[in-house]
All heavy atoms as a GROMACS GRO file, in nm:
protein
  565
    1MET      N    1   0.084  -0.118   0.000
    1MET     CA    2   0.000   0.000   0.000
    1MET      C    3   0.089   0.125   0.000
    1MET      O    4   0.183   0.136   0.076
    1MET     CB    5  -0.091  -0.002   0.123
    1MET     CG    6  -0.176   0.120   0.138
    1MET     SD    7  -0.279   0.105   0.284
    1MET     CE    8  -0.389   0.235   0.251
    2MET      N    9   0.056   0.218  -0.087
    2MET     CA   10   0.132   0.343  -0.098
    2MET      C   11   0.086   0.439   0.011
    2MET      O   12  -0.032   0.459   0.030
    2MET     CB   13   0.111   0.407  -0.234
    2MET     CG   14   0.160   0.324  -0.351
    2MET     SD   15   0.336   0.313  -0.361
    2MET     CE   16   0.374   0.479  -0.413
    3THR      N   17   0.182   0.497   0.080
    3THR     CA   18   0.152   0.599   0.179
    3THR      C   19   0.208   0.731   0.131
    3THR      O   20   0.287   0.736   0.036
    3THR     CB   21   0.216   0.563   0.315
    3THR    OG1   22   0.358   0.565   0.299
    3THR    CG2   23   0.169   0.428   0.366
    4GLU      N   24   0.167   0.839   0.195
    4GLU     CA   25   0.218   0.972   0.158
    4GLU      C   26   0.370   0.975   0.164
    4GLU      O   27   0.437   1.028   0.077
    4GLU     CB   28   0.160   1.078   0.252
    4GLU     CG   29   0.198   1.220   0.216
    4GLU     CD   30   0.123   1.272   0.096
    4GLU    OE1   31   0.013   1.225   0.069
    4GLU    OE2   32   0.178   1.361   0.029
    5ASN      N   33   0.428   0.912   0.265
    5ASN     CA   34   0.573   0.910   0.282
    5ASN      C   35   0.641   0.830   0.171
    5ASN      O   36   0.743   0.871   0.117
    5ASN     CB   37   0.610   0.853   0.419
    5ASN     CG   38   0.757   0.871   0.450
    5ASN    OD1   39   0.818   0.969   0.411
    5ASN    ND2   40   0.813   0.775   0.521
    6SER      N   41   0.584   0.713   0.134
    6SER     CA   42   0.649   0.632   0.031
    6SER      C   43   0.638   0.697  -0.106
    6SER      O   44   0.725   0.679  -0.190
    6SER     CB   45   0.591   0.490   0.028
    6SER     OG   46   0.455   0.491  -0.008
    7ILE      N   47   0.532   0.774  -0.130
    7ILE     CA   48   0.516   0.842  -0.258
    7ILE      C   49   0.619   0.953  -0.273
    7ILE      O   50   0.666   0.981  -0.383
    7ILE     CB   51   0.373   0.898  -0.274
    7ILE    CG1   52   0.275   0.781  -0.289
    7ILE    CG2   53   0.362   0.991  -0.393
    7ILE    CD1   54   0.131   0.822  -0.289
    8SER      N   55   0.659   1.017  -0.163
    8SER     CA   56   0.755   1.126  -0.171
    8SER      C   57   0.898   1.076  -0.190
    8SER      O   58   0.985   1.152  -0.228
    8SER     CB   59   0.746   1.215  -0.047
    8SER     OG   60   0.786   1.143   0.067
    9LYS      N   61   0.922   0.947  -0.167
    9LYS     CA   62   1.054   0.889  -0.189
    9LYS      C   63   1.065   0.841  -0.333
    9LYS      O   64   0.970   0.790  -0.390
    9LYS     CB   65   1.077   0.771  -0.094
    9LYS     CG   66   1.086   0.810   0.050
    9LYS     CD   67   1.112   0.688   0.135
    9LYS     CE   68   1.118   0.727   0.281
    9LYS     NZ   69   1.136   0.609   0.367
   10ARG      N   70   1.182   0.858  -0.391
   10ARG     CA   71   1.203   0.813  -0.529
   10ARG      C   72   1.210   0.660  -0.534
   10ARG      O   73   1.280   0.598  -0.455
   10ARG     CB   74   1.333   0.868  -0.584
   10ARG     CG   75   1.326   1.016  -0.610
   10ARG     CD   76   1.443   1.062  -0.696
   10ARG     NE   77   1.430   1.204  -0.720
   10ARG     CZ   78   1.353   1.256  -0.816
   10ARG    NH1   79   1.285   1.178  -0.895
   10ARG    NH2   80   1.345   1.386  -0.831
   11PRO      N   81   1.138   0.600  -0.629
   11PRO     CA   82   1.148   0.456  -0.645
   11PRO      C   83   1.277   0.421  -0.719
   11PRO      O   84   1.340   0.506  -0.781
   11PRO     CB   85   1.026   0.422  -0.731
   11PRO     CG   86   1.004   0.546  -0.812
   11PRO     CD   87   1.041   0.660  -0.720
   12LEU      N   88   1.314   0.296  -0.713
   12LEU     CA   89   1.427   0.248  -0.791
   12LEU      C   90   1.388   0.251  -0.939
   12LEU      O   91   1.272   0.237  -0.974
   12LEU     CB   92   1.463   0.106  -0.751
   12LEU     CG   93   1.513   0.086  -0.609
   12LEU    CD1   94   1.532  -0.063  -0.582
   12LEU    CD2   95   1.643   0.162  -0.588
   13SER      N   96   1.486   0.266  -1.023
   13SER     CA   97   1.462   0.261  -1.167
   13SER      C   98   1.404   0.124  -1.204
   13SER      O   99   1.445   0.022  -1.148
   13SER     CB  100   1.593   0.281  -1.242
   13SER     OG  101   1.577   0.251  -1.378
   14PRO      N  102   1.311   0.120  -1.298
   14PRO     CA  103   1.256  -0.009  -1.340
   14PRO      C  104   1.350  -0.087  -1.431
   14PRO      O  105   1.318  -0.199  -1.472
   14PRO     CB  106   1.128   0.031  -1.414
   14PRO     CG  107   1.154   0.168  -1.465
   14PRO     CD  108   1.243   0.233  -1.361
   15CYS      N  109   1.466  -0.033  -1.464
   15CYS     CA  110   1.561  -0.100  -1.552
   15CYS      C  111   1.604  -0.234  -1.492
   15CYS      O  112   1.638  -0.242  -1.376
   15CYS     CB  113   1.683  -0.012  -1.574
   15CYS     SG  114   1.807  -0.090  -1.682
   16ILE      N  115   1.600  -0.339  -1.577
   16ILE     CA  116   1.646  -0.471  -1.534
   16ILE      C  117   1.761  -0.520  -1.621
   16ILE      O  118   1.789  -0.638  -1.629
   16ILE     CB  119   1.531  -0.574  -1.530
   16ILE    CG1  120   1.466  -0.590  -1.667
   16ILE    CG2  121   1.428  -0.536  -1.424
   16ILE    CD1  122   1.368  -0.706  -1.675
   17SER      N  123   1.827  -0.426  -1.688
   17SER     CA  124   1.946  -0.452  -1.770
   17SER      C  125   1.922  -0.546  -1.887
   17SER      O  126   2.009  -0.623  -1.926
   17SER     CB  127   2.060  -0.505  -1.683
   17SER     OG  128   2.094  -0.407  -1.586
   18ILE      N  129   1.801  -0.541  -1.942
   18ILE     CA  130   1.770  -0.607  -2.068
   18ILE      C  131   1.727  -0.495  -2.160
   18ILE      O  132   1.610  -0.466  -2.177
   18ILE     CB  133   1.658  -0.713  -2.052
   18ILE    CG1  134   1.696  -0.816  -1.949
   18ILE    CG2  135   1.625  -0.776  -2.187
   18ILE    CD1  136   1.587  -0.916  -1.916
   19CYS      N  137   1.824  -0.426  -2.216
   19CYS     CA  138   1.799  -0.299  -2.284
   19CYS      C  139   1.802  -0.314  -2.435
   19CYS      O  140   1.909  -0.318  -2.496
   19CYS     CB  141   1.903  -0.196  -2.240
   19CYS     SG  142   1.910  -0.176  -2.060
   20ALA      N  143   1.684  -0.324  -2.493
   20ALA     CA  144   1.670  -0.330  -2.638
   20ALA      C  145   1.527  -0.288  -2.670
   20ALA      O  146   1.432  -0.338  -2.609
   20ALA     CB  147   1.695  -0.470  -2.690
   21LEU      N  148   1.513  -0.193  -2.761
   21LEU     CA  149   1.379  -0.148  -2.798
   21LEU      C  150   1.316  -0.248  -2.895
   21LEU      O  151   1.378  -0.291  -2.992
   21LEU     CB  152   1.384  -0.009  -2.861
   21LEU     CG  153   1.430   0.104  -2.769
   21LEU    CD1  154   1.429   0.236  -2.843
   21LEU    CD2  155   1.344   0.113  -2.644
   22ASP      N  156   1.190  -0.282  -2.867
   22ASP     CA  157   1.118  -0.372  -2.957
   22ASP      C  158   1.054  -0.291  -3.070
   22ASP      O  159   1.065  -0.168  -3.071
   22ASP     CB  160   1.015  -0.454  -2.877
   22ASP     CG  161   0.903  -0.373  -2.817
   22ASP    OD1  162   0.878  -0.258  -2.860
   22ASP    OD2  163   0.836  -0.426  -2.726
   23PRO      N  164   0.990  -0.355  -3.166
   23PRO     CA  165   0.932  -0.282  -3.279
   23PRO      C  166   0.827  -0.177  -3.239
   23PRO      O  167   0.807  -0.080  -3.311
   23PRO     CB  168   0.868  -0.392  -3.364
   23PRO     CG  169   0.948  -0.515  -3.332
   23PRO     CD  170   0.983  -0.500  -3.187
   24SER      N  171   0.766  -0.193  -3.122
   24SER     CA  172   0.667  -0.095  -3.076
   24SER      C  173   0.732   0.026  -3.010
   24SER      O  174   0.664   0.120  -2.972
   24SER     CB  175   0.567  -0.159  -2.979
   24SER     OG  176   0.629  -0.188  -2.855
   25GLY      N  177   0.867   0.022  -2.992
   25GLY     CA  178   0.938   0.133  -2.931
   25GLY      C  179   0.951   0.124  -2.780
   25GLY      O  180   0.990   0.219  -2.714
   26HIS      N  181   0.920   0.007  -2.725
   26HIS     CA  182   0.931  -0.015  -2.581
   26HIS      C  183   1.051  -0.103  -2.552
   26HIS      O  184   1.082  -0.196  -2.627
   26HIS     CB  185   0.804  -0.082  -2.527
   26HIS     CG  186   0.683   0.004  -2.534
   26HIS    ND1  187   0.597   0.001  -2.641
   26HIS    CD2  188   0.635   0.098  -2.449
   26HIS    CE1  189   0.500   0.089  -2.622
   26HIS    NE2  190   0.521   0.149  -2.506
   27CYS      N  191   1.116  -0.075  -2.440
   27CYS     CA  192   1.230  -0.156  -2.397
   27CYS      C  193   1.181  -0.298  -2.366
   27CYS      O  194   1.079  -0.316  -2.299
   27CYS     CB  195   1.293  -0.094  -2.272
   27CYS     SG  196   1.425  -0.195  -2.203
   28ALA      N  197   1.255  -0.397  -2.413
   28ALA     CA  198   1.218  -0.536  -2.390
   28ALA      C  199   1.224  -0.573  -2.241
   28ALA      O  200   1.154  -0.663  -2.196
   28ALA     CB  201   1.309  -0.629  -2.469
   29GLY      N  202   1.306  -0.502  -2.164
   29GLY     CA  203   1.319  -0.534  -2.022
   29GLY      C  204   1.219  -0.463  -1.933
   29GLY      O  205   1.147  -0.525  -1.856
   30CYS      N  206   1.213  -0.330  -1.944
   30CYS     CA  207   1.130  -0.252  -1.851
   30CYS      C  208   1.002  -0.197  -1.913
   30CYS      O  209   0.918  -0.143  -1.843
   30CYS     CB  210   1.212  -0.138  -1.790
   30CYS     SG  211   1.260  -0.010  -1.908
   31LEU      N  212   0.991  -0.205  -2.045
   31LEU     CA  213   0.874  -0.158  -2.120
   31LEU      C  214   0.861  -0.007  -2.128
   31LEU      O  215   0.758   0.044  -2.170
   31LEU     CB  216   0.744  -0.221  -2.069
   31LEU     CG  217   0.734  -0.372  -2.081
   31LEU    CD1  218   0.596  -0.420  -2.032
   31LEU    CD2  219   0.758  -0.419  -2.223
   32ARG      N  220   0.967   0.066  -2.091
   32ARG     CA  221   0.962   0.211  -2.109
   32ARG      C  222   0.996   0.247  -2.252
   32ARG      O  223   1.065   0.173  -2.321
   32ARG     CB  224   1.062   0.282  -2.015
   32ARG     CG  225   1.024   0.276  -1.870
   32ARG     CD  226   1.125   0.348  -1.783
   32ARG     NE  227   1.253   0.278  -1.783
   32ARG     CZ  228   1.363   0.325  -1.728
   32ARG    NH1  229   1.364   0.443  -1.668
   32ARG    NH2  230   1.475   0.255  -1.730
   33THR      N  231   0.949   0.364  -2.295
   33THR     CA  232   0.987   0.416  -2.425
   33THR      C  233   1.123   0.483  -2.412
   33THR      O  234   1.171   0.509  -2.301
   33THR     CB  235   0.886   0.520  -2.475
   33THR    OG1  236   0.888   0.633  -2.387
   33THR    CG2  237   0.745   0.463  -2.484
   34ARG      N  238   1.182   0.516  -2.526
   34ARG     CA  239   1.311   0.585  -2.526
   34ARG      C  240   1.301   0.716  -2.446
   34ARG      O  241   1.388   0.749  -2.366
   34ARG     CB  242   1.355   0.614  -2.670
   34ARG     CG  243   1.488   0.684  -2.681
   34ARG     CD  244   1.522   0.718  -2.826
   34ARG     NE  245   1.509   0.605  -2.917
   34ARG     CZ  246   1.605   0.517  -2.945
   34ARG    NH1  247   1.723   0.530  -2.889
   34ARG    NH2  248   1.584   0.419  -3.030
   35ASP      N  249   1.192   0.792  -2.469
   35ASP     CA  250   1.174   0.919  -2.397
   35ASP      C  251   1.156   0.898  -2.247
   35ASP      O  252   1.206   0.976  -2.165
   35ASP     CB  253   1.055   0.997  -2.453
   35ASP     CG  254   1.082   1.053  -2.591
   35ASP    OD1  255   1.199   1.063  -2.632
   35ASP    OD2  256   0.982   1.087  -2.660
   36GLU      N  257   1.085   0.793  -2.208
   36GLU     CA  258   1.066   0.764  -2.065
   36GLU      C  259   1.197   0.724  -2.000
   36GLU      O  260   1.224   0.761  -1.885
   36GLU     CB  261   0.960   0.654  -2.047
   36GLU     CG  262   0.820   0.700  -2.082
   36GLU     CD  263   0.720   0.589  -2.093
   36GLU    OE1  264   0.760   0.471  -2.110
   36GLU    OE2  265   0.599   0.619  -2.089
   37ILE      N  266   1.279   0.650  -2.072
   37ILE     CA  267   1.411   0.611  -2.018
   37ILE      C  268   1.498   0.735  -2.000
   37ILE      O  269   1.556   0.756  -1.894
   37ILE     CB  270   1.479   0.509  -2.111
   37ILE    CG1  271   1.401   0.377  -2.111
   37ILE    CG2  272   1.625   0.487  -2.070
   37ILE    CD1  273   1.440   0.281  -2.222
   38ALA      N  274   1.503   0.816  -2.103
   38ALA     CA  275   1.589   0.936  -2.099
   38ALA      C  276   1.542   1.037  -1.995
   38ALA      O  277   1.622   1.106  -1.933
   38ALA     CB  278   1.592   1.002  -2.236
   39GLY      N  279   1.412   1.046  -1.973
   39GLY     CA  280   1.358   1.146  -1.882
   39GLY      C  281   1.338   1.100  -1.740
   39GLY      O  282   1.298   1.180  -1.654
   40TRP      N  283   1.368   0.973  -1.710
   40TRP     CA  284   1.340   0.918  -1.576
   40TRP      C  285   1.397   1.005  -1.464
   40TRP      O  286   1.328   1.038  -1.370
   40TRP     CB  287   1.397   0.776  -1.567
   40TRP     CG  288   1.385   0.714  -1.430
   40TRP    CD1  289   1.482   0.704  -1.336
   40TRP    CD2  290   1.267   0.657  -1.374
   40TRP    NE1  291   1.434   0.642  -1.224
   40TRP    CE2  292   1.301   0.613  -1.244
   40TRP    CE3  293   1.137   0.639  -1.418
   40TRP    CZ2  294   1.210   0.551  -1.160
   40TRP    CZ3  295   1.046   0.576  -1.334
   40TRP    CH2  296   1.082   0.534  -1.207
   41ILE      N  297   1.521   1.042  -1.474
   41ILE     CA  298   1.588   1.116  -1.365
   41ILE      C  299   1.528   1.255  -1.346
   41ILE      O  300   1.537   1.312  -1.237
   41ILE     CB  301   1.742   1.121  -1.387
   41ILE    CG1  302   1.814   1.156  -1.257
   41ILE    CG2  303   1.778   1.216  -1.498
   41ILE    CD1  304   1.805   1.050  -1.152
   42LYS      N  305   1.466   1.309  -1.449
   42LYS     CA  306   1.406   1.443  -1.440
   42LYS      C  307   1.266   1.442  -1.382
   42LYS      O  308   1.213   1.547  -1.348
   42LYS     CB  309   1.402   1.507  -1.579
   42LYS     CG  310   1.539   1.528  -1.639
   42LYS     CD  311   1.528   1.577  -1.781
   42LYS     CE  312   1.665   1.577  -1.848
   42LYS     NZ  313   1.655   1.600  -1.992
   43LEU      N  314   1.205   1.324  -1.373
   43LEU     CA  315   1.069   1.315  -1.320
   43LEU      C  316   1.068   1.335  -1.169
   43LEU      O  317   1.162   1.298  -1.100
   43LEU     CB  318   1.008   1.178  -1.351
   43LEU     CG  319   0.989   1.141  -1.498
   43LEU    CD1  320   0.938   0.997  -1.509
   43LEU    CD2  321   0.896   1.238  -1.566
   44SER      N  322   0.960   1.391  -1.119
   44SER     CA  323   0.942   1.401  -0.974
   44SER      C  324   0.915   1.261  -0.920
   44SER      O  325   0.879   1.170  -0.996
   44SER     CB  326   0.823   1.491  -0.942
   44SER     OG  327   0.701   1.426  -0.977
   45PRO      N  328   0.932   1.240  -0.789
   45PRO     CA  329   0.901   1.109  -0.733
   45PRO      C  330   0.758   1.065  -0.766
   45PRO      O  331   0.735   0.949  -0.802
   45PRO     CB  332   0.919   1.128  -0.582
   45PRO     CG  333   1.020   1.238  -0.571
   45PRO     CD  334   0.988   1.330  -0.686
   46GLN      N  335   0.662   1.156  -0.760
   46GLN     CA  336   0.524   1.122  -0.790
   46GLN      C  337   0.509   1.078  -0.936
   46GLN      O  338   0.436   0.982  -0.965
   46GLN     CB  339   0.431   1.241  -0.762
   46GLN     CG  340   0.420   1.278  -0.616
   46GLN     CD  341   0.536   1.365  -0.565
   46GLN    OE1  342   0.621   1.410  -0.642
   46GLN    NE2  343   0.541   1.387  -0.435
   47GLU      N  344   0.579   1.146  -1.026
   47GLU     CA  345   0.573   1.108  -1.168
   47GLU      C  346   0.639   0.972  -1.191
   47GLU      O  347   0.592   0.893  -1.273
   47GLU     CB  348   0.641   1.215  -1.253
   47GLU     CG  349   0.565   1.346  -1.259
   47GLU     CD  350   0.645   1.458  -1.322
   47GLU    OE1  351   0.768   1.468  -1.300
   47GLU    OE2  352   0.582   1.538  -1.395
   48GLN      N  353   0.746   0.945  -1.118
   48GLN     CA  354   0.811   0.815  -1.131
   48GLN      C  355   0.718   0.704  -1.084
   48GLN      O  356   0.705   0.601  -1.150
   48GLN     CB  357   0.942   0.812  -1.053
   48GLN     CG  358   1.051   0.897  -1.116
   48GLN     CD  359   1.178   0.902  -1.034
   48GLN    OE1  360   1.176   0.881  -0.911
   48GLN    NE2  361   1.290   0.930  -1.099
   49TRP      N  362   0.653   0.723  -0.970
   49TRP     CA  363   0.558   0.623  -0.920
   49TRP      C  364   0.444   0.603  -1.019
   49TRP      O  365   0.401   0.491  -1.044
   49TRP     CB  366   0.504   0.660  -0.782
   49TRP     CG  367   0.602   0.640  -0.671
   49TRP    CD1  368   0.663   0.736  -0.596
   49TRP    CD2  369   0.654   0.516  -0.622
   49TRP    NE1  370   0.749   0.678  -0.504
   49TRP    CE2  371   0.744   0.545  -0.518
   49TRP    CE3  372   0.631   0.383  -0.657
   49TRP    CZ2  373   0.812   0.445  -0.448
   49TRP    CZ3  374   0.700   0.283  -0.588
   49TRP    CH2  375   0.789   0.315  -0.484
   50SER      N  376   0.398   0.712  -1.077
   50SER     CA  377   0.291   0.703  -1.176
   50SER      C  378   0.336   0.622  -1.298
   50SER      O  379   0.260   0.538  -1.349
   50SER     CB  380   0.248   0.844  -1.218
   50SER     OG  381   0.147   0.839  -1.314
   51LEU      N  382   0.457   0.647  -1.345
   51LEU     CA  383   0.509   0.572  -1.459
   51LEU      C  384   0.523   0.424  -1.423
   51LEU      O  385   0.491   0.337  -1.504
   51LEU     CB  386   0.642   0.629  -1.506
   51LEU     CG  387   0.707   0.556  -1.624
   51LEU    CD1  388   0.613   0.544  -1.744
   51LEU    CD2  389   0.837   0.624  -1.664
   52LEU      N  390   0.565   0.393  -1.303
   52LEU     CA  391   0.575   0.253  -1.262
   52LEU      C  392   0.439   0.184  -1.267
   52LEU      O  393   0.428   0.068  -1.308
   52LEU     CB  394   0.635   0.241  -1.121
   52LEU     CG  395   0.784   0.273  -1.110
   52LEU    CD1  396   0.828   0.266  -0.963
   52LEU    CD2  397   0.867   0.180  -1.196
   53ARG      N  398   0.335   0.256  -1.226
   53ARG     CA  399   0.199   0.199  -1.235
   53ARG      C  400   0.161   0.176  -1.381
   53ARG      O  401   0.103   0.073  -1.416
   53ARG     CB  402   0.098   0.289  -1.164
   53ARG     CG  403   0.110   0.284  -1.011
   53ARG     CD  404  -0.003   0.357  -0.941
   53ARG     NE  405  -0.001   0.500  -0.965
   53ARG     CZ  406   0.071   0.588  -0.899
   53ARG    NH1  407   0.150   0.548  -0.802
   53ARG    NH2  408   0.065   0.716  -0.928
   54GLU      N  409   0.196   0.270  -1.468
   54GLU     CA  410   0.170   0.255  -1.611
   54GLU      C  411   0.245   0.135  -1.668
   54GLU      O  412   0.191   0.060  -1.749
   54GLU     CB  413   0.210   0.383  -1.686
   54GLU     CG  414   0.203   0.373  -1.836
   54GLU     CD  415   0.064   0.348  -1.891
   54GLU    OE1  416  -0.035   0.389  -1.828
   54GLU    OE2  417   0.055   0.285  -1.999
   55LEU      N  418   0.368   0.115  -1.625
   55LEU     CA  419   0.447   0.001  -1.673
   55LEU      C  420   0.383  -0.131  -1.632
   55LEU      O  421   0.385  -0.228  -1.708
   55LEU     CB  422   0.591   0.010  -1.622
   55LEU     CG  423   0.673   0.128  -1.672
   55LEU    CD1  424   0.810   0.130  -1.606
   55LEU    CD2  425   0.684   0.129  -1.823
   56GLU      N  426   0.325  -0.136  -1.513
   56GLU     CA  427   0.257  -0.258  -1.470
   56GLU      C  428   0.136  -0.285  -1.559
   56GLU      O  429   0.108  -0.401  -1.594
   56GLU     CB  430   0.215  -0.248  -1.322
   56GLU     CG  431   0.332  -0.249  -1.226
   56GLU     CD  432   0.425  -0.369  -1.240
   56GLU    OE1  433   0.380  -0.480  -1.279
   56GLU    OE2  434   0.545  -0.354  -1.216
   57LEU      N  435   0.064  -0.180  -1.600
   57LEU     CA  436  -0.048  -0.198  -1.692
   57LEU      C  437   0.001  -0.249  -1.827
   57LEU      O  438  -0.065  -0.334  -1.889
   57LEU     CB  439  -0.124  -0.066  -1.710
   57LEU     CG  440  -0.196  -0.014  -1.586
   57LEU    CD1  441  -0.257   0.124  -1.614
   57LEU    CD2  442  -0.302  -0.112  -1.540
   58ARG      N  443   0.115  -0.200  -1.872
   58ARG     CA  444   0.172  -0.248  -1.998
   58ARG      C  445   0.208  -0.395  -1.988
   58ARG      O  446   0.186  -0.473  -2.080
   58ARG     CB  447   0.297  -0.167  -2.036
   58ARG     CG  448   0.267  -0.027  -2.080
   58ARG     CD  449   0.394   0.049  -2.113
   58ARG     NE  450   0.365   0.192  -2.120
   58ARG     CZ  451   0.454   0.286  -2.129
   58ARG    NH1  452   0.584   0.255  -2.134
   58ARG    NH2  453   0.420   0.413  -2.133
   59ARG      N  454   0.266  -0.433  -1.872
   59ARG     CA  455   0.302  -0.574  -1.851
   59ARG      C  456   0.177  -0.661  -1.854
   59ARG      O  457   0.175  -0.766  -1.919
   59ARG     CB  458   0.377  -0.592  -1.720
   59ARG     CG  459   0.516  -0.529  -1.719
   59ARG     CD  460   0.591  -0.555  -1.590
   59ARG     NE  461   0.624  -0.696  -1.575
   59ARG     CZ  462   0.720  -0.759  -1.643
   59ARG    NH1  463   0.793  -0.694  -1.729
   59ARG    NH2  464   0.742  -0.887  -1.624
   60GLU      N  465   0.072  -0.617  -1.785
   60GLU     CA  466  -0.053  -0.693  -1.783
   60GLU      C  467  -0.111  -0.706  -1.923
   60GLU      O  468  -0.158  -0.813  -1.962
   60GLU     CB  469  -0.155  -0.626  -1.691
   60GLU     CG  470  -0.123  -0.640  -1.544
   60GLU     CD  471  -0.221  -0.564  -1.456
   60GLU    OE1  472  -0.322  -0.512  -1.508
   60GLU    OE2  473  -0.196  -0.557  -1.335
   61ALA      N  474  -0.109  -0.597  -2.000
   61ALA     CA  475  -0.164  -0.597  -2.136
   61ALA      C  476  -0.089  -0.695  -2.227
   61ALA      O  477  -0.147  -0.749  -2.321
   61ALA     CB  478  -0.160  -0.456  -2.195
   62ARG      N  479   0.038  -0.718  -2.198
   62ARG     CA  480   0.119  -0.811  -2.278
   62ARG      C  481   0.118  -0.952  -2.220
   62ARG      O  482   0.185  -1.041  -2.270
   62ARG     CB  483   0.263  -0.761  -2.286
   62ARG     CG  484   0.277  -0.634  -2.367
   62ARG     CD  485   0.420  -0.589  -2.372
   62ARG     NE  486   0.434  -0.468  -2.449
   62ARG     CZ  487   0.541  -0.438  -2.522
   62ARG    NH1  488   0.644  -0.520  -2.525
   62ARG    NH2  489   0.546  -0.325  -2.589
   63GLY      N  490   0.045  -0.970  -2.111
   63GLY     CA  491   0.038  -1.102  -2.049
   63GLY      C  492   0.164  -1.140  -1.974
   63GLY      O  493   0.190  -1.257  -1.951
   64LEU      N  494   0.242  -1.039  -1.935
   64LEU     CA  495   0.365  -1.063  -1.860
   64LEU      C  496   0.336  -1.057  -1.710
   64LEU      O  497   0.244  -0.987  -1.668
   64LEU     CB  498   0.469  -0.957  -1.896
   64LEU     CG  499   0.511  -0.955  -2.043
   64LEU    CD1  500   0.598  -0.833  -2.070
   64LEU    CD2  501   0.584  -1.082  -2.079
   65PRO      N  502   0.413  -1.129  -1.629
   65PRO     CA  503   0.389  -1.123  -1.484
   65PRO      C  504   0.414  -0.982  -1.430
   65PRO      O  505   0.505  -0.912  -1.474
   65PRO     CB  506   0.489  -1.223  -1.425
   65PRO     CG  507   0.589  -1.247  -1.533
   65PRO     CD  508   0.525  -1.214  -1.664
   66VAL      N  509   0.331  -0.944  -1.336
   66VAL     CA  510   0.345  -0.813  -1.271
   66VAL      C  511   0.448  -0.827  -1.161
   66VAL      O  512   0.446  -0.923  -1.084
   66VAL     CB  513   0.210  -0.766  -1.214
   66VAL    CG1  514   0.224  -0.636  -1.137
   66VAL    CG2  515   0.109  -0.750  -1.326
   67ARG      N  516   0.540  -0.730  -1.156
   67ARG     CA  517   0.645  -0.734  -1.053
   67ARG      C  518   0.601  -0.652  -0.934
   67ARG      O  519   0.548  -0.543  -0.950
   67ARG     CB  520   0.774  -0.675  -1.108
   67ARG     CG  521   0.839  -0.764  -1.206
   67ARG     CD  522   0.975  -0.707  -1.241
   67ARG     NE  523   0.976  -0.697  -1.385
   67ARG     CZ  524   1.014  -0.592  -1.454
   67ARG    NH1  525   1.057  -0.486  -1.392
   67ARG    NH2  526   1.012  -0.591  -1.583
   68SER      N  527   0.629  -0.701  -0.815
   68SER     CA  528   0.603  -0.621  -0.696
   68SER      C  529   0.728  -0.540  -0.666
   68SER      O  530   0.839  -0.579  -0.697
   68SER     CB  531   0.567  -0.710  -0.577
   68SER     OG  532   0.676  -0.792  -0.542
   69ARG      N  533   0.708  -0.423  -0.604
   69ARG     CA  534   0.820  -0.335  -0.573
   69ARG      C  535   0.815  -0.302  -0.425
   69ARG      O  536   0.710  -0.278  -0.369
   69ARG     CB  537   0.810  -0.205  -0.653
   69ARG     CG  538   0.828  -0.227  -0.798
   69ARG     CD  539   0.865  -0.094  -0.862
   69ARG     NE  540   0.949  -0.122  -0.976
   69ARG     CZ  541   1.081  -0.129  -0.974
   69ARG    NH1  542   1.148  -0.109  -0.866
   69ARG    NH2  543   1.148  -0.156  -1.082
   70LYS      N  544   0.933  -0.296  -0.365
   70LYS     CA  545   0.941  -0.252  -0.226
   70LYS      C  546   0.901  -0.107  -0.218
   70LYS      O  547   0.927  -0.030  -0.309
   70LYS     CB  548   1.083  -0.268  -0.172
   70LYS     CG  549   1.124  -0.412  -0.158
   70LYS     CD  550   1.262  -0.422  -0.100
   70LYS     CE  551   1.297  -0.569  -0.082
   70LYS     NZ  552   1.428  -0.586  -0.022
   71GLY      N  553   0.834  -0.069  -0.110
   71GLY     CA  554   0.794   0.070  -0.091
   71GLY      C  555   0.652   0.097  -0.136
   71GLY      O  556   0.599   0.203  -0.117
   72GLU      N  557   0.587  -0.002  -0.196
   72GLU     CA  558   0.448   0.017  -0.239
   72GLU      C  559   0.355  -0.044  -0.140
   72GLU      O  560   0.385  -0.133  -0.069
   72GLU     CB  561   0.423  -0.047  -0.376
   72GLU     CG  562   0.492   0.026  -0.486
   72GLU     CD  563   0.449  -0.023  -0.622
   72GLU    OE1  564   0.332   0.002  -0.658
   72GLU    OE2  565   0.530  -0.086  -0.689
   0.00000   0.00000   0.00000
């Protein structure tokens, strides 16, 4: 469960060191786009958490297992 305190802390990068863009423009490892990868460090903690939630939806849409993250 996300709390106000955990939302204000930056999450770990979703990178899992499988870095290759697929034909749809998403990283094969973390499912981020090139722009999302490049802009990760510039996002606020809240924006990073929001993107992580979006990545979980992308994983579900592709039938991939959803990963749990510490701090949520």
